[in-house]
TORMARGU-273497 format. One line per field, with one value per residue (C-alpha): residue in three letters; x, y, z. Coordinates in nm, 3 decimals, padded with zeros to 5 digits, always signed. Layout:
mimar: c(ALA | ...) $
east: c(X | ...) $
north: c(Y | ...) $
up: c(Z | ...) $
end
This chain:
mimar: c(UNK | UNK | UNK | UNK | UNK | UNK | UNK | UNK | UNK | UNK | UNK | UNK | UNK | UNK | UNK | UNK | UNK | UNK | UNK | UNK | UNK | UNK | UNK | UNK | UNK | UNK | UNK | UNK | UNK | UNK | UNK | UNK | UNK | UNK | UNK | UNK | UNK | UNK | UNK | UNK | UNK | UNK | UNK | UNK | UNK | UNK | UNK | UNK | UNK | UNK | UNK | UNK | UNK | UNK | UNK | UNK | UNK | UNK | UNK | UNK | UNK | UNK | UNK | UNK | UNK | UNK | UNK | UNK | UNK | UNK | UNK | UNK | UNK | UNK | UNK | UNK | UNK | UNK | UNK | UNK | UNK | UNK | UNK | UNK | UNK | UNK | UNK | UNK | UNK | UNK | UNK | UNK | UNK | UNK | UNK | UNK | UNK | UNK | UNK | UNK | UNK | UNK | UNK | UNK | UNK | UNK | UNK | UNK | UNK | UNK | UNK | UNK | UNK | UNK | UNK | UNK | UNK | UNK | UNK | UNK | UNK | UNK | UNK | UNK | UNK | UNK | UNK | UNK | UNK | UNK | UNK | UNK | UNK | UNK | UNK | UNK | UNK | UNK | UNK | UNK | UNK | UNK | UNK | UNK | UNK | UNK | UNK | UNK | UNK | UNK | UNK | UNK | UNK | UNK | UNK | UNK | UNK | UNK | UNK | UNK | UNK | UNK | UNK | UNK | UNK | UNK | UNK | UNK | UNK | UNK | UNK | UNK | UNK | UNK | UNK | UNK | UNK | UNK | UNK | UNK | UNK | UNK | UNK | UNK | UNK | UNK | UNK | UNK | UNK | UNK | UNK | UNK | UNK | UNK | UNK | UNK | UNK | UNK | UNK | UNK | UNK | UNK | UNK | UNK | UNK | UNK | UNK | UNK | UNK | UNK | UNK | UNK | UNK | UNK | UNK | UNK | UNK | UNK | UNK | UNK | UNK | UNK | UNK | UNK | UNK | UNK | UNK | UNK | UNK | UNK | UNK | UNK | UNK | UNK | UNK | UNK | UNK | UNK | UNK | UNK | UNK | UNK | UNK | UNK | UNK | UNK | UNK | UNK | UNK | UNK | UNK | UNK | UNK | UNK | UNK | UNK | UNK | UNK | UNK | UNK | UNK | UNK | UNK | UNK | UNK | UNK | UNK | UNK | UNK | UNK | UNK | UNK | UNK | UNK | UNK | UNK | UNK | UNK | UNK | UNK | UNK | UNK | UNK | UNK | UNK | UNK | UNK | UNK | UNK | UNK | UNK | UNK | UNK | UNK | UNK | UNK | UNK | UNK | UNK | UNK | UNK | UNK | UNK | UNK | UNK | UNK | UNK | UNK | UNK | UNK | UNK | UNK | UNK | UNK | UNK | UNK | UNK | UNK | UNK | UNK | UNK | UNK | UNK | UNK | UNK | UNK | UNK | UNK | UNK | UNK | UNK | UNK | UNK | UNK | UNK | UNK | UNK | UNK | UNK | UNK | UNK | UNK | UNK | UNK | UNK | UNK | UNK | UNK | UNK | UNK | UNK | UNK | UNK | UNK | UNK | UNK | UNK | UNK | UNK | UNK | UNK | UNK | UNK | UNK | UNK | UNK | UNK | UNK | UNK | UNK | UNK | UNK | UNK | UNK | UNK | UNK | UNK | UNK | UNK | UNK | UNK | UNK | UNK | UNK | UNK | UNK | UNK | UNK | UNK | UNK | UNK | UNK | UNK | UNK | UNK | UNK | UNK | UNK | UNK | UNK | UNK | UNK | UNK | UNK | UNK | UNK | UNK | UNK | UNK | UNK | UNK | UNK | UNK | UNK | UNK | UNK | UNK | UNK | UNK | UNK | UNK | UNK | UNK | UNK | UNK | UNK | UNK | UNK | UNK | UNK | UNK | UNK | UNK | UNK | UNK | UNK | UNK | UNK | UNK | UNK | UNK | UNK | UNK | UNK | UNK | UNK | UNK | UNK | UNK | UNK | UNK | UNK | UNK | UNK | UNK | UNK | UNK | UNK | UNK | UNK | UNK | UNK | UNK | UNK | UNK | UNK | UNK | UNK | UNK | UNK | UNK | UNK | UNK | UNK | UNK | UNK | UNK | UNK | UNK | UNK | UNK | UNK | UNK | UNK | UNK | UNK | UNK | UNK | UNK | UNK | UNK | UNK | UNK | UNK | UNK | UNK | UNK | UNK | UNK | UNK | UNK | UNK | UNK | UNK | UNK | UNK | UNK | UNK | UNK | UNK | UNK | UNK | UNK | UNK | UNK | UNK | UNK | UNK | UNK | UNK | UNK | UNK | UNK | UNK | UNK | UNK | UNK | UNK | UNK | UNK | UNK | UNK | UNK | UNK | UNK | UNK | UNK | UNK | UNK | UNK | UNK | UNK | UNK | UNK | UNK | UNK | UNK | UNK | UNK | UNK | UNK | UNK | UNK | UNK | UNK | UNK | UNK | UNK | UNK) $
east: c(-00.806 | -01.017 | -01.144 | -01.132 | -01.292 | -01.282 | -01.550 | -01.482 | -01.757 | -01.677 | -01.885 | -01.738 | -01.636 | -01.599 | -01.274 | -01.117 | -01.314 | -01.648 | -01.912 | -01.952 | -01.693 | -01.458 | -01.464 | -01.612 | -01.397 | -01.555 | -01.368 | -01.434 | -01.165 | -01.268 | -01.013 | -00.725 | -00.761 | -00.427 | -00.525 | -00.604 | -00.388 | -00.498 | -00.283 | -00.410 | -00.308 | -00.472 | -00.406 | -00.373 | -00.526 | -00.325 | -00.476 | -00.248 | -00.324 | -00.155 | +00.082 | +00.086 | +00.447 | +00.551 | +00.379 | +00.719 | +00.705 | +00.413 | +00.624 | +00.831 | +00.517 | +00.382 | +00.707 | +00.743 | +00.394 | +00.438 | +00.752 | +00.548 | +00.701 | +00.507 | +00.680 | +00.628 | +00.725 | +00.708 | +00.375 | +00.194 | -00.039 | -00.174 | -00.395 | -00.313 | -00.564 | -00.419 | -00.721 | -00.557 | -00.470 | -00.768 | -00.528 | -00.520 | -00.204 | -00.189 | +00.064 | +00.059 | +00.308 | +00.618 | +00.495 | +00.128 | -00.005 | -00.248 | -00.359 | -00.538 | -00.856 | -00.941 | -01.294 | -01.374 | -01.706 | -01.862 | -01.837 | -01.782 | -01.434 | -01.379 | -01.045 | -01.065 | -00.852 | -01.056 | -01.305 | -01.563 | -01.517 | -01.542 | -01.875 | -02.008 | -01.918 | -02.067 | -02.392 | -02.460 | -02.308 | -02.063 | -02.060 | -01.780 | -01.528 | -01.539 | -01.170 | -01.080 | -01.311 | -01.145 | -00.804 | -00.906 | -01.050 | -00.721 | -00.457 | -00.643 | -00.547 | -00.528 | -00.221 | -00.097 | -00.375 | -00.656 | -00.964 | -01.260 | -01.481 | -01.567 | -01.425 | -01.182 | -00.801 | -00.607 | -00.302 | -00.044 | +00.321 | +00.538 | +00.296 | +00.192 | -00.048 | -00.171 | -00.518 | -00.642 | -00.996 | -01.045 | -01.247 | -00.934 | -00.904 | -00.532 | -00.405 | -00.046 | +00.067 | +00.426 | +00.565 | +00.886 | +01.160 | +01.090 | +01.223 | +01.479 | +01.506 | +01.859 | +02.099 | +02.376 | +02.385 | +02.574 | +02.357 | +02.458 | +02.193 | +02.249 | +02.174 | +01.858 | +01.731 | +01.797 | +01.607 | +01.301 | +01.301 | +01.331 | +01.050 | +00.821 | +00.915 | +00.821 | +00.488 | +00.391 | +00.506 | +00.331 | -00.014 | -00.314 | -00.457 | -00.201 | -00.302 | -00.116 | -00.275 | -00.145 | -00.151 | +00.041 | +00.282 | +00.618 | +00.548 | +00.331 | +00.543 | +00.848 | +00.660 | +00.560 | +00.925 | +01.024 | +00.763 | +00.909 | +01.256 | +01.115 | +00.922 | +00.597 | +00.274 | +00.009 | -00.334 | -00.379 | -00.650 | -00.658 | -00.919 | -01.010 | -01.150 | -01.081 | -00.988 | -00.718 | -00.346 | -00.319 | -00.563 | -00.410 | -00.054 | -00.160 | -00.309 | +00.020 | +00.219 | -00.012 | +00.000 | +00.380 | +00.396 | +00.110 | -00.096 | -00.471 | -00.591 | -00.934 | -01.046 | -01.320 | -01.624 | -01.590 | -01.657 | -01.850 | -01.679 | -01.988 | -02.002 | -02.295 | -02.495 | -02.419 | -02.044 | -02.022 | -02.224 | -01.993 | -01.686 | -01.849 | -01.927 | -01.617 | -01.387 | -01.610 | -01.535 | -01.156 | -01.145 | -01.284 | -01.425 | -01.118 | -00.876 | -00.710 | -00.823 | -01.185 | -01.188 | -01.244 | -01.605 | -01.834 | -01.824 | -01.444 | -01.456 | -01.707 | -01.483 | -01.160 | -01.239 | -01.090 | -00.745 | -00.440 | -00.329 | +00.040 | +00.044 | +00.308 | +00.238 | +00.564 | +00.750 | +00.640 | +00.822 | +01.154 | +01.039 | +00.771 | +00.651 | +00.972 | +01.175 | +00.939 | +01.076 | +01.416 | +01.685 | +02.044 | +02.241 | +01.952 | +02.169 | +02.345 | +02.036 | +02.173 | +02.487 | +02.454 | +02.744 | +02.524 | +02.222 | +02.244 | +02.180 | +01.948 | +01.731 | +01.550 | +01.472 | +01.327 | +01.111 | +00.991 | +00.901 | +00.697 | +00.520 | +00.442 | +00.307 | +00.058 | -00.012 | -00.160 | -00.503 | -00.454 | -00.475 | -00.851 | -00.914 | -00.718 | -00.954 | -01.262 | -01.166 | -00.954 | -01.013 | -00.860 | -00.584 | -00.307 | -00.394 | -00.412 | -00.080 | +00.088 | +00.006 | +00.248 | +00.511 | +00.490 | +00.528 | +00.840 | +00.991 | +00.900 | +01.081 | +01.392 | +01.703 | +02.052 | +02.153 | +01.949 | +02.044 | +01.786 | +01.679 | +01.633 | +01.445 | +01.204 | +01.167 | +01.099 | +00.837 | +00.654 | +00.662 | +00.544 | +00.301 | +00.175 | +00.184 | +00.074 | -00.245 | -00.354 | -00.225 | -00.322 | -00.673 | -00.726 | -00.577 | -00.818 | -01.108 | -01.046 | -00.988 | -01.337 | -01.276 | -00.901 | -00.599 | -00.291 | +00.084 | +00.341 | +00.669 | +00.821 | +00.775 | +00.967 | +01.244 | +01.512 | +01.365 | +01.307 | +01.665 | +01.826 | +01.632 | +01.623 | +02.003 | +02.066 | +02.238 | +01.982 | +02.044 | +01.851 | +01.547 | +01.529 | +01.304 | +01.224 | +01.577 | +01.584 | +01.250 | +01.337 | +01.675 | +01.543 | +01.254 | +01.476 | +01.732 | +01.484 | +01.259 | +01.378 | +01.046 | +00.865 | +01.112 | +00.999 | +00.645 | +00.526 | +00.545 | +00.242 | +00.457 | +00.651 | +00.422 | +00.724 | +00.893 | +01.034 | +01.382 | +01.418 | +01.507 | +01.404 | +01.448 | +01.632 | +01.314 | +01.157 | +01.466 | +01.465 | +01.100 | +01.197 | +01.426 | +01.144 | +00.914 | +01.179 | +01.213 | +00.837 | +00.787 | +00.515 | +00.538 | +00.717 | +00.680 | +00.312 | +00.091 | +00.089 | -00.190 | -00.558 | -00.615 | -00.773 | -01.090 | -01.250 | -01.460 | -01.791 | -02.003 | -02.378 | -02.566 | -02.668 | -02.302 | -02.270 | -02.569 | -02.400 | -02.090 | -02.309 | -02.427 | -02.067 | -01.952 | -02.240 | -02.144 | -01.790 | -01.901 | -01.992 | -02.364 | -02.475 | -02.556 | -02.302 | -02.026 | -02.131 | -02.097 | -01.760 | -01.650 | -01.725 | -01.550 | -01.247 | -01.218 | -01.262 | -00.995 | -00.754 | -00.834 | -00.957 | -01.329 | -01.302 | -01.111 | -01.387 | -01.661 | -01.484 | -01.501 | -01.860 | -01.969 | -01.890 | -01.956 | -02.316 | -02.407 | -02.244 | -02.386 | -02.732 | -02.709 | -02.521 | -02.675) $
north: c(-06.634 | -06.925 | -07.115 | -07.489 | -07.746 | -08.124 | -08.320 | -08.683 | -08.943 | -09.163 | -09.472 | -09.787 | -10.040 | -09.787 | -09.839 | -09.724 | -09.982 | -09.889 | -09.710 | -09.464 | -09.186 | -09.128 | -08.749 | -08.446 | -08.155 | -07.811 | -07.514 | -07.191 | -07.067 | -06.704 | -06.551 | -06.787 | -07.138 | -07.219 | -07.090 | -07.443 | -07.718 | -08.084 | -08.389 | -08.749 | -09.105 | -09.440 | -09.421 | -09.054 | -08.708 | -08.391 | -08.042 | -07.734 | -07.363 | -07.042 | -06.776 | -06.796 | -06.673 | -06.997 | -07.242 | -07.387 | -07.560 | -07.780 | -08.049 | -08.082 | -08.130 | -08.396 | -08.596 | -08.571 | -08.692 | -08.992 | -09.074 | -09.055 | -08.721 | -08.417 | -08.102 | -07.747 | -07.501 | -07.125 | -06.990 | -07.315 | -07.521 | -07.864 | -08.162 | -08.518 | -08.804 | -09.154 | -09.353 | -09.691 | -09.632 | -09.401 | -09.140 | -08.766 | -08.558 | -08.179 | -07.902 | -07.527 | -07.303 | -07.211 | -06.869 | -06.950 | -06.723 | -06.986 | -07.182 | -07.517 | -07.549 | -07.891 | -07.949 | -08.273 | -08.345 | -08.690 | -08.852 | -08.529 | -08.421 | -08.112 | -07.969 | -07.620 | -07.330 | -07.075 | -07.050 | -06.928 | -07.229 | -07.463 | -07.321 | -07.323 | -07.692 | -07.781 | -07.608 | -07.458 | -07.194 | -07.299 | -07.178 | -06.945 | -07.088 | -06.891 | -06.949 | -06.803 | -06.507 | -06.427 | -06.453 | -06.210 | -05.966 | -05.992 | -05.983 | -05.894 | -06.224 | -06.599 | -06.821 | -07.161 | -07.396 | -07.224 | -07.125 | -06.895 | -07.176 | -07.471 | -07.815 | -07.653 | -07.631 | -07.360 | -07.533 | -07.265 | -07.173 | -07.472 | -07.726 | -08.057 | -08.323 | -08.671 | -08.800 | -09.157 | -09.186 | -09.522 | -09.576 | -09.511 | -09.158 | -09.118 | -08.759 | -08.636 | -08.272 | -08.164 | -07.809 | -07.776 | -07.511 | -07.184 | -07.228 | -06.980 | -06.767 | -06.627 | -06.691 | -06.447 | -06.072 | -06.107 | -05.956 | -05.635 | -05.374 | -05.423 | -05.798 | -05.748 | -05.485 | -05.712 | -05.996 | -05.773 | -05.652 | -06.007 | -06.124 | -05.851 | -05.951 | -06.313 | -06.211 | -06.000 | -06.260 | -06.557 | -06.417 | -06.318 | -05.964 | -05.828 | -05.524 | -05.335 | -05.270 | -04.917 | -04.703 | -04.410 | -04.642 | -04.781 | -05.147 | -05.087 | -04.786 | -05.013 | -05.262 | -04.970 | -04.856 | -05.208 | -05.195 | -04.863 | -05.016 | -05.307 | -05.070 | -05.243 | -05.044 | -05.205 | -05.067 | -05.009 | -04.986 | -04.796 | -04.834 | -04.623 | -04.271 | -04.058 | -03.771 | -03.973 | -03.922 | -04.275 | -04.204 | -03.864 | -04.001 | -04.308 | -04.070 | -03.878 | -04.201 | -04.327 | -03.994 | -03.984 | -04.329 | -04.262 | -04.562 | -04.586 | -04.591 | -04.708 | -04.592 | -04.652 | -04.432 | -04.167 | -04.334 | -04.151 | -04.311 | -04.502 | -04.881 | -04.982 | -05.298 | -05.406 | -05.363 | -05.538 | -05.832 | -05.864 | -05.866 | -06.109 | -06.377 | -06.326 | -06.345 | -06.582 | -06.388 | -06.365 | -06.025 | -05.723 | -05.423 | -05.218 | -05.447 | -05.252 | -05.501 | -05.466 | -05.108 | -05.207 | -05.141 | -05.335 | -05.079 | -05.104 | -05.484 | -05.490 | -05.265 | -05.458 | -05.822 | -06.109 | -05.949 | -06.085 | -05.840 | -05.776 | -05.708 | -05.581 | -05.849 | -05.957 | -05.632 | -05.501 | -05.797 | -05.615 | -05.294 | -05.421 | -05.289 | -05.349 | -05.132 | -04.840 | -04.819 | -04.725 | -04.585 | -04.494 | -04.816 | -05.032 | -05.166 | -05.373 | -05.596 | -05.750 | -05.878 | -06.233 | -06.177 | -05.934 | -06.165 | -06.190 | -05.816 | -05.765 | -06.080 | -06.012 | -05.660 | -05.773 | -06.030 | -05.758 | -05.534 | -05.813 | -05.890 | -05.520 | -05.485 | -05.766 | -05.622 | -05.302 | -05.462 | -05.731 | -05.549 | -05.490 | -05.850 | -05.987 | -05.790 | -05.903 | -06.270 | -06.317 | -06.691 | -06.710 | -06.451 | -06.700 | -06.920 | -06.617 | -06.479 | -06.816 | -06.821 | -06.541 | -06.682 | -07.023 | -06.868 | -06.680 | -07.001 | -07.207 | -06.966 | -06.940 | -07.015 | -06.909 | -06.913 | -06.594 | -06.245 | -06.056 | -05.863 | -06.184 | -06.342 | -06.047 | -06.073 | -06.445 | -06.388 | -06.127 | -06.341 | -06.662 | -06.517 | -06.171 | -06.191 | -06.554 | -06.497 | -06.133 | -06.009 | -06.322 | -06.322 | -05.982 | -06.095 | -06.387 | -06.145 | -06.061 | -06.418 | -06.465 | -06.185 | -06.178 | -06.401 | -06.267 | -06.284 | -06.179 | -06.047 | -05.979 | -06.342 | -06.532 | -06.737 | -06.522 | -06.196 | -06.331 | -06.454 | -06.143 | -05.871 | -06.075 | -06.101 | -05.731 | -05.549 | -05.427 | -05.061 | -05.118 | -05.227 | -04.925 | -04.639 | -04.826 | -04.753 | -05.031 | -04.931 | -04.560 | -04.614 | -04.875 | -04.654 | -04.351 | -04.558 | -04.740 | -04.441 | -04.099 | -03.940 | -04.162 | -04.042 | -03.685 | -03.768 | -03.722 | -04.004 | -04.028 | -04.074 | -03.749 | -03.533 | -03.442 | -03.595 | -03.940 | -03.842 | -03.565 | -03.811 | -03.813 | -03.586 | -03.715 | -03.814 | -03.965 | -04.181 | -04.270 | -04.270 | -04.467 | -04.185 | -03.933 | -04.143 | -04.177 | -03.798 | -03.759 | -03.619 | -03.717 | -04.027 | -03.916 | -04.235 | -04.284 | -04.161 | -03.784 | -03.709 | -03.799 | -04.174 | -04.415 | -04.441 | -04.287 | -04.555 | -04.450 | -04.721 | -04.708 | -04.778 | -05.108 | -05.218 | -05.134 | -05.359 | -05.627 | -05.602 | -05.684 | -05.999 | -06.091 | -06.048 | -06.265 | -06.530 | -06.547 | -06.567 | -06.223 | -06.230 | -05.971 | -05.603 | -05.477 | -05.669 | -05.519 | -05.166 | -05.255 | -05.404 | -05.086 | -04.871 | -05.100 | -05.108 | -04.731 | -04.676 | -04.911 | -04.762 | -05.097 | -05.029 | -04.944 | -05.268 | -05.468 | -05.286 | -05.367 | -05.737 | -05.717 | -05.549 | -05.867 | -06.129 | -06.007 | -06.148 | -06.485 | -06.527 | -06.447 | -06.733 | -06.984 | -07.329) $
up: c(-11.894 | -12.008 | -11.705 | -11.652 | -11.421 | -11.401 | -11.212 | -11.123 | -11.121 | -10.824 | -10.895 | -10.754 | -11.014 | -11.295 | -11.488 | -11.808 | -12.013 | -11.862 | -12.065 | -11.777 | -11.811 | -11.520 | -11.542 | -11.715 | -11.837 | -11.878 | -12.015 | -12.198 | -12.434 | -12.456 | -12.684 | -12.748 | -12.881 | -12.718 | -12.371 | -12.255 | -12.401 | -12.389 | -12.461 | -12.453 | -12.510 | -12.428 | -12.057 | -11.968 | -12.021 | -11.954 | -11.936 | -11.913 | -11.872 | -11.760 | -11.892 | -12.273 | -12.281 | -12.108 | -12.347 | -12.436 | -12.093 | -12.200 | -12.369 | -12.052 | -11.842 | -12.084 | -12.082 | -11.702 | -11.618 | -11.847 | -11.646 | -11.323 | -11.226 | -11.105 | -11.233 | -11.115 | -11.389 | -11.438 | -11.554 | -11.638 | -11.418 | -11.510 | -11.429 | -11.539 | -11.511 | -11.519 | -11.632 | -11.569 | -11.203 | -11.135 | -10.998 | -11.067 | -11.044 | -11.056 | -11.022 | -10.976 | -11.152 | -10.955 | -10.840 | -10.774 | -11.049 | -11.173 | -10.863 | -10.862 | -10.654 | -10.514 | -10.380 | -10.194 | -10.027 | -09.994 | -10.339 | -10.530 | -10.639 | -10.854 | -10.965 | -11.115 | -11.233 | -11.036 | -10.751 | -11.000 | -11.231 | -10.931 | -10.814 | -11.171 | -11.212 | -10.874 | -10.968 | -10.628 | -10.397 | -10.128 | -09.769 | -09.667 | -09.423 | -09.094 | -09.016 | -09.356 | -09.303 | -08.971 | -09.136 | -09.410 | -09.158 | -08.967 | -09.241 | -09.562 | -09.727 | -09.682 | -09.652 | -09.765 | -09.888 | -09.698 | -09.897 | -09.843 | -09.983 | -09.759 | -09.843 | -10.085 | -10.092 | -10.273 | -10.421 | -10.497 | -10.563 | -10.661 | -10.511 | -10.665 | -10.544 | -10.623 | -10.539 | -10.567 | -10.701 | -10.534 | -10.217 | -10.005 | -10.148 | -10.076 | -10.106 | -10.104 | -10.129 | -10.200 | -10.199 | -10.398 | -10.359 | -10.536 | -10.888 | -11.016 | -10.703 | -10.666 | -10.384 | -10.473 | -10.542 | -10.866 | -11.142 | -11.321 | -11.397 | -11.770 | -11.745 | -11.542 | -11.785 | -12.082 | -11.910 | -11.860 | -12.222 | -12.355 | -12.127 | -12.256 | -12.612 | -12.536 | -12.381 | -12.681 | -12.935 | -12.775 | -12.704 | -12.911 | -12.890 | -12.640 | -12.434 | -12.164 | -11.826 | -11.764 | -11.451 | -11.305 | -11.125 | -11.232 | -11.307 | -11.614 | -11.717 | -11.731 | -11.954 | -12.176 | -12.188 | -12.296 | -12.573 | -12.685 | -12.696 | -12.900 | -13.128 | -13.032 | -13.013 | -12.790 | -12.699 | -12.325 | -12.063 | -11.736 | -11.465 | -11.168 | -11.131 | -11.439 | -11.208 | -11.032 | -11.074 | -11.212 | -11.495 | -11.572 | -11.580 | -11.781 | -12.042 | -12.058 | -12.099 | -12.374 | -12.557 | -12.539 | -12.701 | -12.945 | -12.832 | -12.771 | -12.410 | -12.298 | -11.954 | -11.702 | -11.676 | -11.406 | -11.071 | -10.803 | -10.509 | -10.397 | -10.388 | -10.605 | -10.559 | -10.915 | -10.875 | -10.538 | -10.673 | -10.973 | -10.747 | -10.504 | -10.762 | -10.975 | -10.672 | -10.471 | -10.152 | -10.158 | -10.333 | -10.143 | -10.325 | -10.226 | -10.408 | -10.693 | -10.959 | -10.846 | -10.975 | -11.336 | -11.439 | -11.671 | -11.952 | -11.973 | -11.959 | -12.244 | -12.456 | -12.393 | -12.311 | -12.509 | -12.498 | -12.321 | -12.053 | -11.993 | -11.622 | -11.383 | -11.122 | -10.961 | -11.024 | -10.686 | -10.529 | -10.564 | -10.396 | -10.159 | -09.824 | -09.625 | -09.866 | -09.815 | -09.461 | -09.609 | -09.384 | -09.470 | -09.485 | -09.603 | -09.887 | -09.618 | -09.613 | -09.933 | -09.757 | -09.624 | -09.387 | -09.193 | -09.168 | -08.790 | -08.770 | -09.065 | -09.075 | -08.743 | -08.859 | -09.194 | -09.016 | -08.780 | -09.073 | -09.232 | -08.905 | -08.850 | -09.202 | -09.142 | -08.800 | -08.947 | -08.975 | -08.711 | -08.379 | -08.394 | -08.501 | -08.207 | -07.982 | -08.173 | -08.172 | -07.859 | -07.860 | -08.209 | -08.163 | -08.087 | -08.383 | -08.615 | -08.495 | -08.542 | -08.915 | -09.000 | -08.763 | -08.927 | -09.273 | -09.163 | -09.026 | -09.331 | -09.563 | -09.348 | -09.552 | -09.455 | -09.821 | -09.872 | -09.769 | -09.565 | -09.876 | -10.076 | -09.787 | -09.793 | -10.173 | -10.138 | -09.869 | -10.075 | -10.389 | -10.222 | -09.970 | -10.063 | -10.444 | -10.465 | -10.263 | -10.229 | -10.566 | -10.760 | -10.609 | -10.767 | -11.098 | -11.108 | -11.077 | -11.445 | -11.566 | -11.706 | -11.957 | -12.022 | -12.057 | -11.883 | -11.909 | -11.650 | -11.793 | -11.449 | -11.340 | -11.603 | -11.435 | -11.601 | -11.468 | -11.117 | -11.104 | -11.249 | -11.068 | -10.747 | -10.748 | -10.801 | -10.513 | -10.259 | -10.349 | -10.671 | -10.472 | -10.246 | -10.359 | -10.685 | -10.807 | -11.069 | -11.217 | -11.231 | -11.392 | -11.638 | -11.757 | -11.809 | -12.000 | -12.226 | -12.298 | -12.179 | -12.277 | -12.024 | -11.762 | -11.833 | -11.712 | -11.354 | -11.098 | -10.870 | -10.560 | -10.601 | -10.821 | -11.032 | -11.339 | -11.276 | -11.395 | -11.134 | -10.862 | -10.498 | -10.199 | -09.893 | -09.714 | -10.024 | -10.056 | -09.686 | -09.565 | -09.256 | -09.152 | -09.205 | -08.989 | -08.716 | -08.707 | -08.670 | -09.017 | -09.264 | -09.476 | -09.792 | -09.994 | -10.061 | -10.342 | -10.312 | -10.562 | -10.612 | -10.556 | -10.805 | -10.598 | -10.290 | -10.120 | -09.970 | -09.814 | -09.769 | -09.448 | -09.605 | -09.611 | -09.240 | -09.168 | -09.379 | -09.162 | -08.861 | -09.040 | -09.124 | -08.767 | -08.647 | -08.900 | -08.764 | -08.401 | -08.257 | -08.187 | -07.933 | -07.972 | -07.716 | -07.891 | -08.223 | -08.089 | -07.938 | -08.270 | -08.464 | -08.206 | -08.199 | -08.577 | -08.607 | -08.342 | -08.524 | -08.866 | -09.004 | -09.034 | -09.407 | -09.464 | -09.289 | -09.482 | -09.810 | -09.725 | -09.597 | -09.922 | -10.116 | -09.849 | -09.803 | -10.147 | -10.088 | -09.737 | -09.866 | -10.118 | -09.901 | -09.845) $
end
């Protein structure tokens, strides 16, 4: 996606009639002249960017800001500068796919569409925030408006703000209700499927040089099935190790549909200095090397850049981590009348999921453990709404918390080279799939049924979680992995074939982890040894090394 930044020149006495400009706008429209839309009149300047399939929202934003309203709409984020009042207004799209970054330090204010654009506009590297680093070591992601960059706020999902450029510097942030999220389980499968197909049609129609990001999973396979139903042939790319199940299955899918597929070079499994540097500066510290979107290599980028990627982001919302714990009777989570029984369990599942990497961190940073633990608790409370069933509450949490920060951070890693569009996150799709009965969310039931209905030949191809054709269904324990776990059996609902990448870290990365731990407050040799042992015991050492591999570059260049 083309990247944007606005720097404000805070010189007292400057007004709209002054010869000194109030602000500078920098942007780079890589591959689509419509990627960044600008509208102006005598007193205001509006800049809009985001999902090209949602460009029809731009007129609404323009009319609303002129009426002194701050809208939050699906897929489009914006900045409006009122030159008469010296006030800037901005809003992030309703699902946080295109966040707004606000940097304030002394007399410098920068608003940007990415961390990378912000640092480029500032002209110097920023220090990493130690609280944010501890949070990422603990949970693997950040929350709310926290940022890995100092003096910077990450404005996300349905949030708008106003900022006075006068000496008083008044700032006001508002987070609106999630737009289009359902409250009733009323959708039929047929309606949800139609909404997905129409959303894919809109994405293809409204973007330049569309390309499908294809893997061995179900999200991209469903988009491909929609393209087949629409008789649309798109080129595709697939990244990760060529020997992985994902790459092999993606090749089979592409061959079945007679489309071209560009792939990564074969990866050795080692983290190279060049690759970790690229990830570090593209993600500015919020994307570790083990994030799925970091797998793409420079040769594949060079061969495919300047396309608009159709991505499956958002589709995982409706079959996220809590559904993978499936037990018989899980469909009851979709009944609001049972919330007293089901809501505590869903909240426990979410807490336990974040706790997978947290236990070691609580030991490493005991003085911060309570504050770290409270972050997840506060998020659970903030999203509490008795109008939702437990299943919808879980969907809402994943969409607003997991997808909007961890998933989007990885998506932004590619924004310098690609535009992107998100068919699964149009308001119509969110509403229709989100309001399906919970049985369609268990074991990826909606995806599996939709693919087989739209394109039976794609249903004949292997699924990486079962190592058998998708249309052959699931065994008892694949359908109910929670039951398998309760009986002490193996986990039957993870990838069962060769992974996209086997991470192997050098000794240099281990030394970098020492530097990272010192930076966040652990500074003696005995503690370092204890840290490594604690992380190895908890199974989180690889996670910490993946973060250290990128942070080492940013810490080396910090002020």
